C-alpha positions in Angstrom: 0.0 0.0 0.0 1.3 3.4 -1.0 1.6 5.9 2.0 -0.7 8.8 1.8 0.8 12.3 1.5 0.2 14.3 4.7 -1.2 17.8 4.4 0.3 19.1 7.6 3.5 21.1 7.8 6.4 18.6 7.9 8.7 18.3 10.9 11.0 18.7 12.5 9.5 21.6 14.3 11.3 24.0 16.7 10.0 26.2 19.4 10.9 29.9 20.1 10.4 29.6 23.9 10.1 33.3 24.8 7.1 33.8 22.6 5.9 30.2 22.7 5.8 29.9 19.0 6.5 26.8 16.9 8.3 27.0 13.5 8.9 24.6 10.6 11.9 26.2 8.9 11.1 29.9 8.7 7.3 29.3 8.8 5.5 29.9 12.0 2.9 27.1 12.5 1.7 27.9 16.0 1.8 30.8 18.4 0.9 31.3 22.1 0.8 27.6 22.6 1.5 27.5 26.3 4.6 26.0 27.8 2.7 22.9 28.9 1.9 22.0 25.3 5.4 22.5 23.7 6.6 18.9 24.1 3.5 17.4 22.7 3.4 19.8 19.7 7.1 19.2 18.9 6.5 15.4 19.1 3.4 15.5 16.8 5.2 14.7 13.5 7.1 11.8 15.0 3.9 10.5 16.8 1.9 10.6 13.5 4.7 8.7 11.6 4.9 6.1 14.4 1.1 5.7 14.4 1.1 5.1 10.6 3.9 2.6 10.9 2.1 0.7 13.7 -1.1 0.7 11.7 0.6 -0.9 8.7 2.2 -3.5 10.9 -1.1 -4.4 12.6 -2.8 -4.5 9.2 -0.4 -7.2 8.2 -1.6 -9.4 11.1 -5.1 -9.4 9.5 -7.1 -9.2 12.8 -9.7 -6.7 14.0 -7.9 -5.1 16.9 -9.4 -2.3 19.0 -6.0 -0.6 19.0 -6.0 -0.6 15.2 -9.4 1.2 15.1 -8.0 3.7 17.6 -4.9 4.2 15.4 -7.0 4.7 12.3 -9.2 7.3 14.1 -6.2 9.2 15.5 -4.5 9.3 12.1 -7.6 10.5 10.4 -8.1 13.2 13.1 -4.4 14.3 12.8 -4.8 14.6 9.0 -7.9 16.8 9.2 -10.6 14.2 9.1 -13.3 13.6 11.7 
């Protein structure tokens, strides 16, 4: 199966801590995010990639796993779906 192209700004992302802004290269992708959210936002591209990889591996097993349904829903949500 061919991987789908993501519509989000690609990582890695960096944070400008004084203003609590996140950048991808020279493009600001978030501002006033709150210090408590910085780690999660910076990890988002890696988390999405890991979720996609885990989904593909579980698909190979051929079962109907609750965790697989959760992965599909989370990936869809991260990519702008429901």
